[in-house]
PDB file of N, CA, C and O in Angstrom:
ATOM      1  N   UNK A   1       6.204 270.904 298.272  1.00  0.00           N
ATOM      2  CA  UNK A   1       6.468 271.082 299.786  1.00  0.00           C
ATOM      3  C   UNK A   1       6.667 272.389 300.124  1.00  0.00           C
ATOM      4  O   UNK A   1       7.373 273.094 299.403  1.00  0.00           O
ATOM      5  N   UNK A   2       6.252 272.738 300.921  1.00  0.00           N
ATOM      6  CA  UNK A   2       6.447 274.391 301.369  1.00  0.00           C
ATOM      7  C   UNK A   2       8.268 273.960 301.638  1.00  0.00           C
ATOM      8  O   UNK A   2       8.779 272.841 301.682  1.00  0.00           O
ATOM      9  N   UNK A   3       9.118 275.752 301.827  1.00  0.00           N
ATOM     10  CA  UNK A   3      10.385 275.823 302.543  1.00  0.00           C
ATOM     11  C   UNK A   3      10.204 276.946 303.268  1.00  0.00           C
ATOM     12  O   UNK A   3       9.788 278.012 302.813  1.00  0.00           O
ATOM     13  N   UNK A   4      10.720 276.576 305.172  1.00  0.00           N
ATOM     14  CA  UNK A   4      10.410 276.501 306.330  1.00  0.00           C
ATOM     15  C   UNK A   4      11.771 276.891 306.806  1.00  0.00           C
ATOM     16  O   UNK A   4      12.917 276.443 306.771  1.00  0.00           O
ATOM     17  N   UNK A   5      11.190 277.830 307.223  1.00  0.00           N
ATOM     18  CA  UNK A   5      13.033 278.802 308.082  1.00  0.00           C
ATOM     19  C   UNK A   5      12.169 279.397 309.626  1.00  0.00           C
ATOM     20  O   UNK A   5      11.078 279.964 309.567  1.00  0.00           O
ATOM     21  N   UNK A   6      12.848 279.151 310.825  1.00  0.00           N
ATOM     22  CA  UNK A   6      12.508 279.887 312.647  1.00  0.00           C
ATOM     23  C   UNK A   6      13.542 280.073 312.539  1.00  0.00           C
ATOM     24  O   UNK A   6      14.335 279.141 312.401  1.00  0.00           O
ATOM     25  N   UNK A   7      13.949 281.438 312.562  1.00  0.00           N
ATOM     26  CA  UNK A   7      15.548 281.922 312.889  1.00  0.00           C
ATOM     27  C   UNK A   7      14.849 282.730 314.373  1.00  0.00           C
ATOM     28  O   UNK A   7      13.773 283.270 314.116  1.00  0.00           O
ATOM     29  N   UNK A   8      15.176 282.837 315.429  1.00  0.00           N
ATOM     30  CA  UNK A   8      15.861 283.606 316.345  1.00  0.00           C
ATOM     31  C   UNK A   8      17.053 284.985 316.929  1.00  0.00           C
ATOM     32  O   UNK A   8      18.124 284.556 316.497  1.00  0.00           O
ATOM     33  N   UNK A   9      17.199 285.606 317.260  1.00  0.00           N
ATOM     34  CA  UNK A   9      18.392 286.552 316.963  1.00  0.00           C
ATOM     35  C   UNK A   9      19.411 285.797 317.238  1.00  0.00           C
ATOM     36  O   UNK A   9      20.420 285.991 316.559  1.00  0.00           O
ATOM     37  N   UNK A  10      19.445 284.854 318.175  1.00  0.00           N
ATOM     38  CA  UNK A  10      20.722 283.066 318.138  1.00  0.00           C
ATOM     39  C   UNK A  10      21.236 282.944 316.979  1.00  0.00           C
ATOM     40  O   UNK A  10      22.165 283.329 316.269  1.00  0.00           O
ATOM     41  N   UNK A  11      20.161 282.156 317.019  1.00  0.00           N
ATOM     42  CA  UNK A  11      20.050 280.931 316.326  1.00  0.00           C
ATOM     43  C   UNK A  11      19.695 280.957 315.323  1.00  0.00           C
ATOM     44  O   UNK A  11      19.029 281.990 315.272  1.00  0.00           O
ATOM     45  N   UNK A  12      19.653 280.154 313.700  1.00  0.00           N
ATOM     46  CA  UNK A  12      18.977 279.242 313.236  1.00  0.00           C
ATOM     47  C   UNK A  12      18.151 278.127 313.275  1.00  0.00           C
ATOM     48  O   UNK A  12      18.551 277.103 312.721  1.00  0.00           O
ATOM     49  N   UNK A  13      16.585 278.144 314.078  1.00  0.00           N
ATOM     50  CA  UNK A  13      16.352 276.435 314.816  1.00  0.00           C
ATOM     51  C   UNK A  13      15.234 275.155 314.267  1.00  0.00           C
ATOM     52  O   UNK A  13      14.810 274.079 314.688  1.00  0.00           O
ATOM     53  N   UNK A  14      15.052 276.179 312.866  1.00  0.00           N
ATOM     54  CA  UNK A  14      14.865 275.459 311.896  1.00  0.00           C
ATOM     55  C   UNK A  14      14.933 275.449 310.713  1.00  0.00           C
ATOM     56  O   UNK A  14      15.622 276.465 310.813  1.00  0.00           O
ATOM     57  N   UNK A  15      14.870 275.218 309.207  1.00  0.00           N
ATOM     58  CA  UNK A  15      15.271 275.308 307.939  1.00  0.00           C
ATOM     59  C   UNK A  15      14.380 274.208 306.924  1.00  0.00           C
ATOM     60  O   UNK A  15      14.597 274.744 305.838  1.00  0.00           O
ATOM     61  N   UNK A  16      13.900 273.540 306.751  1.00  0.00           N
ATOM     62  CA  UNK A  16      13.508 272.955 306.347  1.00  0.00           C
ATOM     63  C   UNK A  16      12.063 272.497 305.175  1.00  0.00           C
ATOM     64  O   UNK A  16      11.107 273.272 305.160  1.00  0.00           O
ATOM     65  N   UNK A  17      12.031 271.337 304.338  1.00  0.00           N
ATOM     66  CA  UNK A  17      10.663 271.191 303.233  1.00  0.00           C
ATOM     67  C   UNK A  17      10.025 270.404 304.514  1.00  0.00           C
ATOM     68  O   UNK A  17      10.360 269.386 305.119  1.00  0.00           O
ATOM     69  N   UNK A  18       8.840 271.435 304.669  1.00  0.00           N
ATOM     70  CA  UNK A  18       7.207 270.609 305.159  1.00  0.00           C
ATOM     71  C   UNK A  18       5.735 271.058 303.954  1.00  0.00           C
ATOM     72  O   UNK A  18       5.578 271.781 302.969  1.00  0.00           O
ATOM     73  N   UNK A  19       4.874 270.084 304.820  1.00  0.00           N
ATOM     74  CA  UNK A  19       3.742 270.704 304.047  1.00  0.00           C
ATOM     75  C   UNK A  19       3.378 271.110 304.351  1.00  0.00           C
ATOM     76  O   UNK A  19       3.535 272.084 303.615  1.00  0.00           O
ATOM     77  N   UNK A  20       2.322 271.634 305.573  1.00  0.00           N
ATOM     78  CA  UNK A  20       2.055 273.066 306.341  1.00  0.00           C
ATOM     79  C   UNK A  20       2.643 273.353 307.659  1.00  0.00           C
ATOM     80  O   UNK A  20       3.306 272.707 308.472  1.00  0.00           O
ATOM     81  N   UNK A  21       2.079 274.779 307.575  1.00  0.00           N
ATOM     82  CA  UNK A  21       2.617 275.540 308.460  1.00  0.00           C
ATOM     83  C   UNK A  21       1.610 276.396 309.696  1.00  0.00           C
ATOM     84  O   UNK A  21       1.274 277.549 309.425  1.00  0.00           O
ATOM     85  N   UNK A  22       1.216 275.855 310.866  1.00  0.00           N
ATOM     86  CA  UNK A  22       0.094 277.332 311.426  1.00  0.00           C
ATOM     87  C   UNK A  22       0.918 277.561 311.802  1.00  0.00           C
ATOM     88  O   UNK A  22       1.809 276.724 311.951  1.00  0.00           O
ATOM     89  N   UNK A  23       1.100 279.458 312.325  1.00  0.00           N
ATOM     90  CA  UNK A  23       1.349 280.670 312.901  1.00  0.00           C
ATOM     91  C   UNK A  23       0.746 280.922 314.143  1.00  0.00           C
ATOM     92  O   UNK A  23       0.260 279.848 314.496  1.00  0.00           O
ATOM     93  N   UNK A  24       0.622 281.402 314.616  1.00  0.00           N
ATOM     94  CA  UNK A  24      -0.215 282.002 315.306  1.00  0.00           C
ATOM     95  C   UNK A  24      -0.193 283.462 315.307  1.00  0.00           C
ATOM     96  O   UNK A  24       0.278 284.099 316.248  1.00  0.00           O
ATOM     97  N   UNK A  25      -0.950 284.272 313.741  1.00  0.00           N
ATOM     98  CA  UNK A  25      -0.468 285.655 314.032  1.00  0.00           C
ATOM     99  C   UNK A  25      -1.418 286.416 314.876  1.00  0.00           C
ATOM    100  O   UNK A  25      -2.406 285.826 315.312  1.00  0.00           O
ATOM    101  N   UNK A  26      -1.163 288.025 315.229  1.00  0.00           N
ATOM    102  CA  UNK A  26      -1.653 288.763 316.045  1.00  0.00           C
ATOM    103  C   UNK A  26      -3.173 289.045 315.573  1.00  0.00           C
ATOM    104  O   UNK A  26      -4.097 289.406 316.301  1.00  0.00           O
ATOM    105  N   UNK A  27      -3.209 288.828 314.365  1.00  0.00           N
ATOM    106  CA  UNK A  27      -4.861 288.726 314.778  1.00  0.00           C
ATOM    107  C   UNK A  27      -5.823 287.538 313.971  1.00  0.00           C
ATOM    108  O   UNK A  27      -6.844 287.715 313.306  1.00  0.00           O
ATOM    109  N   UNK A  28      -5.360 286.725 314.175  1.00  0.00           N
ATOM    110  CA  UNK A  28      -5.554 285.028 314.703  1.00  0.00           C
ATOM    111  C   UNK A  28      -4.544 284.345 313.708  1.00  0.00           C
ATOM    112  O   UNK A  28      -3.874 284.979 312.893  1.00  0.00           O
ATOM    113  N   UNK A  29      -4.503 282.633 313.908  1.00  0.00           N
ATOM    114  CA  UNK A  29      -3.947 281.197 313.240  1.00  0.00           C
ATOM    115  C   UNK A  29      -3.791 281.857 311.987  1.00  0.00           C
ATOM    116  O   UNK A  29      -4.390 282.899 311.722  1.00  0.00           O
ATOM    117  N   UNK A  30      -2.909 281.215 311.113  1.00  0.00           N
ATOM    118  CA  UNK A  30      -3.300 281.630 309.761  1.00  0.00           C
ATOM    119  C   UNK A  30      -2.127 279.775 309.159  1.00  0.00           C
ATOM    120  O   UNK A  30      -1.110 279.333 309.693  1.00  0.00           O
ATOM    121  N   UNK A  31      -2.990 279.165 307.815  1.00  0.00           N
ATOM    122  CA  UNK A  31      -2.130 278.630 307.283  1.00  0.00           C
ATOM    123  C   UNK A  31      -1.436 278.623 306.352  1.00  0.00           C
ATOM    124  O   UNK A  31      -1.896 279.046 305.292  1.00  0.00           O
ATOM    125  N   UNK A  32      -0.161 278.170 306.411  1.00  0.00           N
ATOM    126  CA  UNK A  32       0.803 278.246 305.403  1.00  0.00           C
ATOM    127  C   UNK A  32       1.230 277.092 304.326  1.00  0.00           C
ATOM    128  O   UNK A  32       2.027 276.192 304.593  1.00  0.00           O
ATOM    129  N   UNK A  33       0.460 277.289 302.848  1.00  0.00           N
ATOM    130  CA  UNK A  33       1.571 275.916 301.994  1.00  0.00           C
ATOM    131  C   UNK A  33       2.175 276.268 300.796  1.00  0.00           C
ATOM    132  O   UNK A  33       2.409 277.240 300.078  1.00  0.00           O
ATOM    133  N   UNK A  34       2.312 275.215 300.872  1.00  0.00           N
ATOM    134  CA  UNK A  34       2.980 275.565 299.734  1.00  0.00           C
ATOM    135  C   UNK A  34       2.528 276.473 298.115  1.00  0.00           C
ATOM    136  O   UNK A  34       1.814 275.882 297.305  1.00  0.00           O
ATOM    137  N   UNK A  35       3.076 278.026 297.790  1.00  0.00           N
ATOM    138  CA  UNK A  35       2.418 278.391 296.406  1.00  0.00           C
ATOM    139  C   UNK A  35       1.651 279.294 297.365  1.00  0.00           C
ATOM    140  O   UNK A  35       0.740 279.653 296.620  1.00  0.00           O
ATOM    141  N   UNK A  36       1.350 280.099 298.931  1.00  0.00           N
ATOM    142  CA  UNK A  36       1.006 280.125 299.263  1.00  0.00           C
ATOM    143  C   UNK A  36       1.061 282.165 298.363  1.00  0.00           C
ATOM    144  O   UNK A  36       1.517 282.603 297.307  1.00  0.00           O
ATOM    145  N   UNK A  37       0.535 282.609 299.214  1.00  0.00           N
ATOM    146  CA  UNK A  37      -0.288 284.343 298.248  1.00  0.00           C
ATOM    147  C   UNK A  37       1.090 285.122 299.083  1.00  0.00           C
ATOM    148  O   UNK A  37       1.398 284.106 299.707  1.00  0.00           O
ATOM    149  N   UNK A  38       2.179 286.205 299.571  1.00  0.00           N
ATOM    150  CA  UNK A  38       2.893 286.482 299.497  1.00  0.00           C
ATOM    151  C   UNK A  38       1.782 287.671 301.209  1.00  0.00           C
ATOM    152  O   UNK A  38       0.785 288.361 301.417  1.00  0.00           O
ATOM    153  N   UNK A  39       2.510 287.323 301.607  1.00  0.00           N
ATOM    154  CA  UNK A  39       2.493 287.867 303.066  1.00  0.00           C
ATOM    155  C   UNK A  39       3.184 288.467 304.134  1.00  0.00           C
ATOM    156  O   UNK A  39       4.381 288.280 304.353  1.00  0.00           O
ATOM    157  N   UNK A  40       2.160 289.460 305.057  1.00  0.00           N
ATOM    158  CA  UNK A  40       3.515 289.215 306.216  1.00  0.00           C
ATOM    159  C   UNK A  40       2.578 289.524 307.224  1.00  0.00           C
ATOM    160  O   UNK A  40       1.529 290.111 306.959  1.00  0.00           O
ATOM    161  N   UNK A  41       2.966 289.075 308.652  1.00  0.00           N
ATOM    162  CA  UNK A  41       2.610 289.463 309.499  1.00  0.00           C
ATOM    163  C   UNK A  41       3.259 289.408 310.875  1.00  0.00           C
ATOM    164  O   UNK A  41       4.187 288.655 311.172  1.00  0.00           O
ATOM    165  N   UNK A  42       2.585 290.415 311.799  1.00  0.00           N
ATOM    166  CA  UNK A  42       3.378 289.944 312.386  1.00  0.00           C
ATOM    167  C   UNK A  42       2.333 288.918 314.149  1.00  0.00           C
ATOM    168  O   UNK A  42       1.169 288.599 314.391  1.00  0.00           O
ATOM    169  N   UNK A  43       3.644 288.805 314.862  1.00  0.00           N
ATOM    170  CA  UNK A  43       2.569 287.012 315.468  1.00  0.00           C
ATOM    171  C   UNK A  43       3.036 287.821 316.385  1.00  0.00           C
ATOM    172  O   UNK A  43       3.698 288.857 316.457  1.00  0.00           O
ATOM    173  N   UNK A  44       2.072 286.433 317.637  1.00  0.00           N
ATOM    174  CA  UNK A  44       1.821 286.628 319.219  1.00  0.00           C
ATOM    175  C   UNK A  44       3.029 285.685 319.599  1.00  0.00           C
ATOM    176  O   UNK A  44       4.137 285.788 319.072  1.00  0.00           O
ATOM    177  N   UNK A  45       2.717 284.789 320.532  1.00  0.00           N
ATOM    178  CA  UNK A  45       2.868 284.045 322.267  1.00  0.00           C
ATOM    179  C   UNK A  45       2.735 282.450 321.559  1.00  0.00           C
ATOM    180  O   UNK A  45       3.020 282.055 322.690  1.00  0.00           O
ATOM    181  N   UNK A  46       2.703 282.204 321.405  1.00  0.00           N
ATOM    182  CA  UNK A  46       1.774 281.293 321.866  1.00  0.00           C
ATOM    183  C   UNK A  46       2.791 279.800 320.284  1.00  0.00           C
ATOM    184  O   UNK A  46       3.855 280.006 319.700  1.00  0.00           O
ATOM    185  N   UNK A  47       1.926 278.629 320.149  1.00  0.00           N
ATOM    186  CA  UNK A  47       2.674 277.306 319.275  1.00  0.00           C
ATOM    187  C   UNK A  47       2.376 277.512 318.170  1.00  0.00           C
ATOM    188  O   UNK A  47       1.179 277.677 317.931  1.00  0.00           O
ATOM    189  N   UNK A  48       3.584 277.598 316.823  1.00  0.00           N
ATOM    190  CA  UNK A  48       3.467 276.762 315.562  1.00  0.00           C
ATOM    191  C   UNK A  48       3.444 275.424 315.078  1.00  0.00           C
ATOM    192  O   UNK A  48       4.124 274.400 315.132  1.00  0.00           O
ATOM    193  N   UNK A  49       3.023 275.594 314.880  1.00  0.00           N
ATOM    194  CA  UNK A  49       2.520 273.589 314.353  1.00  0.00           C
ATOM    195  C   UNK A  49       3.131 273.264 313.029  1.00  0.00           C
ATOM    196  O   UNK A  49       2.900 273.949 312.032  1.00  0.00           O
ATOM    197  N   UNK A  50       3.909 272.218 313.020  1.00  0.00           N
ATOM    198  CA  UNK A  50       4.230 271.753 311.542  1.00  0.00           C
ATOM    199  C   UNK A  50       4.249 271.148 311.835  1.00  0.00           C
ATOM    200  O   UNK A  50       4.443 270.567 312.902  1.00  0.00           O
ATOM    201  N   UNK A  51       3.782 270.897 309.817  1.00  0.00           N
ATOM    202  CA  UNK A  51       2.925 268.998 309.276  1.00  0.00           C
ATOM    203  C   UNK A  51       3.943 268.820 308.330  1.00  0.00           C
ATOM    204  O   UNK A  51       3.881 269.537 307.331  1.00  0.00           O
ATOM    205  N   UNK A  52       4.920 267.975 308.432  1.00  0.00           N
ATOM    206  CA  UNK A  52       5.657 267.187 308.248  1.00  0.00           C
ATOM    207  C   UNK A  52       4.584 266.875 306.528  1.00  0.00           C
ATOM    208  O   UNK A  52       5.013 266.849 305.375  1.00  0.00           O
ATOM    209  N   UNK A  53       3.342 266.713 306.964  1.00  0.00           N
ATOM    210  CA  UNK A  53       2.942 265.160 305.608  1.00  0.00           C
ATOM    211  C   UNK A  53       1.791 266.099 305.614  1.00  0.00           C
ATOM    212  O   UNK A  53       1.512 267.190 306.110  1.00  0.00           O
ATOM    213  N   UNK A  54       1.326 265.339 304.962  1.00  0.00           N
ATOM    214  CA  UNK A  54      -0.771 266.321 304.838  1.00  0.00           C
ATOM    215  C   UNK A  54      -1.561 265.126 305.703  1.00  0.00           C
ATOM    216  O   UNK A  54      -2.669 265.339 306.195  1.00  0.00           O
ATOM    217  N   UNK A  55      -0.904 263.913 305.826  1.00  0.00           N
ATOM    218  CA  UNK A  55      -2.065 263.674 306.777  1.00  0.00           C
ATOM    219  C   UNK A  55      -1.509 263.381 308.545  1.00  0.00           C
ATOM    220  O   UNK A  55      -2.088 263.106 309.596  1.00  0.00           O
ATOM    221  N   UNK A  56       0.021 263.642 308.097  1.00  0.00           N
ATOM    222  CA  UNK A  56       0.921 263.877 309.855  1.00  0.00           C
ATOM    223  C   UNK A  56       0.283 264.648 310.465  1.00  0.00           C
ATOM    224  O   UNK A  56      -0.259 265.708 310.150  1.00  0.00           O
ATOM    225  N   UNK A  57       0.368 263.931 311.641  1.00  0.00           N
ATOM    226  CA  UNK A  57       0.676 264.994 313.158  1.00  0.00           C
ATOM    227  C   UNK A  57       1.684 265.901 313.418  1.00  0.00           C
ATOM    228  O   UNK A  57       2.878 265.739 313.164  1.00  0.00           O
ATOM    229  N   UNK A  58       1.070 267.040 314.026  1.00  0.00           N
ATOM    230  CA  UNK A  58       1.101 268.479 313.922  1.00  0.00           C
ATOM    231  C   UNK A  58       3.209 267.894 314.752  1.00  0.00           C
ATOM    232  O   UNK A  58       3.451 266.687 314.767  1.00  0.00           O
ATOM    233  N   UNK A  59       3.768 268.392 315.018  1.00  0.00           N
ATOM    234  CA  UNK A  59       5.086 269.340 316.329  1.00  0.00           C
ATOM    235  C   UNK A  59       4.685 270.615 316.172  1.00  0.00           C
ATOM    236  O   UNK A  59       4.614 271.313 315.161  1.00  0.00           O
ATOM    237  N   UNK A  60       4.381 270.873 317.521  1.00  0.00           N
ATOM    238  CA  UNK A  60       4.827 272.229 318.027  1.00  0.00           C
ATOM    239  C   UNK A  60       5.945 272.609 318.345  1.00  0.00           C
ATOM    240  O   UNK A  60       6.844 271.936 318.848  1.00  0.00           O
ATOM    241  N   UNK A  61       5.947 273.890 318.021  1.00  0.00           N
ATOM    242  CA  UNK A  61       7.373 274.407 318.836  1.00  0.00           C
ATOM    243  C   UNK A  61       6.467 275.913 319.527  1.00  0.00           C
ATOM    244  O   UNK A  61       5.450 276.536 319.224  1.00  0.00           O
ATOM    245  N   UNK A  62       7.260 275.977 320.322  1.00  0.00           N
ATOM    246  CA  UNK A  62       6.865 277.677 320.934  1.00  0.00           C
ATOM    247  C   UNK A  62       7.587 279.093 320.519  1.00  0.00           C
ATOM    248  O   UNK A  62       8.810 279.012 320.400  1.00  0.00           O
ATOM    249  N   UNK A  63       7.271 279.781 320.392  1.00  0.00           N
ATOM    250  CA  UNK A  63       7.278 281.741 320.276  1.00  0.00           C
ATOM    251  C   UNK A  63       7.588 282.194 320.409  1.00  0.00           C
ATOM    252  O   UNK A  63       8.577 281.648 320.898  1.00  0.00           O
ATOM    253  N   UNK A  64       7.812 283.504 320.471  1.00  0.00           N
ATOM    254  CA  UNK A  64       7.597 283.956 321.523  1.00  0.00           C
ATOM    255  C   UNK A  64       7.493 285.555 321.074  1.00  0.00           C
ATOM    256  O   UNK A  64       8.239 286.313 321.694  1.00  0.00           O
ATOM    257  N   UNK A  65       6.338 286.336 319.697  1.00  0.00           N
ATOM    258  CA  UNK A  65       7.253 288.571 319.749  1.00  0.00           C
ATOM    259  C   UNK A  65       7.133 287.425 317.944  1.00  0.00           C
ATOM    260  O   UNK A  65       6.771 286.305 317.583  1.00  0.00           O
ATOM    261  N   UNK A  66       7.712 288.679 317.370  1.00  0.00           N
ATOM    262  CA  UNK A  66       8.709 288.567 316.426  1.00  0.00           C
ATOM    263  C   UNK A  66       7.706 288.442 314.653  1.00  0.00           C
ATOM    264  O   UNK A  66       6.491 288.633 314.702  1.00  0.00           O
ATOM    265  N   UNK A  67       8.055 288.276 313.923  1.00  0.00           N
ATOM    266  CA  UNK A  67       6.881 288.221 312.548  1.00  0.00           C
ATOM    267  C   UNK A  67       7.305 287.029 311.587  1.00  0.00           C
ATOM    268  O   UNK A  67       8.229 286.323 311.182  1.00  0.00           O
ATOM    269  N   UNK A  68       5.791 287.359 311.515  1.00  0.00           N
ATOM    270  CA  UNK A  68       6.707 286.422 309.468  1.00  0.00           C
ATOM    271  C   UNK A  68       6.139 286.263 308.496  1.00  0.00           C
ATOM    272  O   UNK A  68       4.922 286.171 308.654  1.00  0.00           O
ATOM    273  N   UNK A  69       6.796 286.115 306.639  1.00  0.00           N
ATOM    274  CA  UNK A  69       6.569 286.142 305.512  1.00  0.00           C
ATOM    275  C   UNK A  69       6.728 285.205 304.858  1.00  0.00           C
ATOM    276  O   UNK A  69       7.391 284.172 304.772  1.00  0.00           O
ATOM    277  N   UNK A  70       5.978 285.764 304.400  1.00  0.00           N
ATOM    278  CA  UNK A  70       5.870 284.580 303.729  1.00  0.00           C
ATOM    279  C   UNK A  70       6.703 285.034 301.927  1.00  0.00           C
ATOM    280  O   UNK A  70       6.788 286.184 301.497  1.00  0.00           O
ATOM    281  N   UNK A  71       6.971 284.354 301.534  1.00  0.00           N
ATOM    282  CA  UNK A  71       6.980 285.030 299.796  1.00  0.00           C
ATOM    283  C   UNK A  71       7.209 283.697 299.034  1.00  0.00           C
ATOM    284  O   UNK A  71       7.269 282.567 299.519  1.00  0.00           O
ATOM    285  N   UNK A  72       7.291 283.963 298.113  1.00  0.00           N
ATOM    286  CA  UNK A  72       7.776 282.978 296.241  1.00  0.00           C
ATOM    287  C   UNK A  72       8.886 281.828 297.510  1.00  0.00           C
ATOM    288  O   UNK A  72       8.610 280.934 298.310  1.00  0.00           O
ATOM    289  N   UNK A  73       9.337 282.072 297.353  1.00  0.00           N
ATOM    290  CA  UNK A  73      10.363 280.888 298.608  1.00  0.00           C
ATOM    291  C   UNK A  73      10.115 280.579 299.140  1.00  0.00           C
ATOM    292  O   UNK A  73      10.214 279.360 299.275  1.00  0.00           O
ATOM    293  N   UNK A  74       9.478 281.419 300.078  1.00  0.00           N
ATOM    294  CA  UNK A  74       8.327 279.602 301.511  1.00  0.00           C
ATOM    295  C   UNK A  74       8.187 281.105 302.904  1.00  0.00           C
ATOM    296  O   UNK A  74       8.010 282.323 302.947  1.00  0.00           O
ATOM    297  N   UNK A  75       8.335 280.342 303.499  1.00  0.00           N
ATOM    298  CA  UNK A  75       7.467 280.621 304.969  1.00  0.00           C
ATOM    299  C   UNK A  75       8.765 280.710 305.700  1.00  0.00           C
ATOM    300  O   UNK A  75       9.487 279.719 305.808  1.00  0.00           O
ATOM    301  N   UNK A  76       9.240 282.450 306.456  1.00  0.00           N
ATOM    302  CA  UNK A  76      10.298 281.941 307.408  1.00  0.00           C
ATOM    303  C   UNK A  76       9.855 283.382 308.545  1.00  0.00           C
ATOM    304  O   UNK A  76       9.713 284.494 308.036  1.00  0.00           O
ATOM    305  N   UNK A  77       9.698 283.213 309.877  1.00  0.00           N
ATOM    306  CA  UNK A  77       9.435 283.060 311.338  1.00  0.00           C
ATOM    307  C   UNK A  77      10.653 284.001 311.862  1.00  0.00           C
ATOM    308  O   UNK A  77      11.598 283.581 312.529  1.00  0.00           O
ATOM    309  N   UNK A  78      10.479 285.263 311.471  1.00  0.00           N
ATOM    310  CA  UNK A  78      11.533 285.943 312.815  1.00  0.00           C
ATOM    311  C   UNK A  78      10.865 285.995 313.938  1.00  0.00           C
ATOM    312  O   UNK A  78       9.743 286.501 313.913  1.00  0.00           O
ATOM    313  N   UNK A  79      11.508 285.383 315.412  1.00  0.00           N
ATOM    314  CA  UNK A  79      10.530 284.719 316.978  1.00  0.00           C
ATOM    315  C   UNK A  79      11.541 285.444 317.530  1.00  0.00           C
ATOM    316  O   UNK A  79      12.501 285.637 316.784  1.00  0.00           O
ATOM    317  N   UNK A  80      11.602 285.960 318.771  1.00  0.00           N
ATOM    318  CA  UNK A  80      12.530 286.838 319.607  1.00  0.00           C
ATOM    319  C   UNK A  80      13.201 285.283 320.645  1.00  0.00           C
ATOM    320  O   UNK A  80      14.224 284.796 321.127  1.00  0.00           O
ATOM    321  N   UNK A  81      11.946 285.109 320.506  1.00  0.00           N
ATOM    322  CA  UNK A  81      12.101 283.717 321.162  1.00  0.00           C
ATOM    323  C   UNK A  81      11.684 281.578 321.160  1.00  0.00           C
ATOM    324  O   UNK A  81      10.562 281.419 321.642  1.00  0.00           O
ATOM    325  N   UNK A  82      12.188 280.521 320.843  1.00  0.00           N
ATOM    326  CA  UNK A  82      11.399 279.925 320.413  1.00  0.00           C
ATOM    327  C   UNK A  82      12.122 278.740 320.971  1.00  0.00           C
ATOM    328  O   UNK A  82      13.317 278.445 320.988  1.00  0.00           O
ATOM    329  N   UNK A  83      11.082 278.167 321.407  1.00  0.00           N
ATOM    330  CA  UNK A  83      11.926 276.347 322.026  1.00  0.00           C
ATOM    331  C   UNK A  83      11.637 276.454 323.577  1.00  0.00           C
ATOM    332  O   UNK A  83      11.989 275.550 324.335  1.00  0.00           O
TER     333      UNK A  83
END
């Protein structure tokens, strides 16, 4: 499972283990699974799609601006606004 955190300047919005997260990057959407290579991207306004299981329906969270970073520990999204 992928460790995923969604953080805004005000609070930690999410911190959980999920199957996959799709992020609205400024160069296009990208999906992150467990074991993804280290990566950093700016993000555009849009929806983060969170899948808790491989066949599960994605939950959408609207975000505005920020950065996404993939490390060996997982995916962290630092968004200007979320929700």
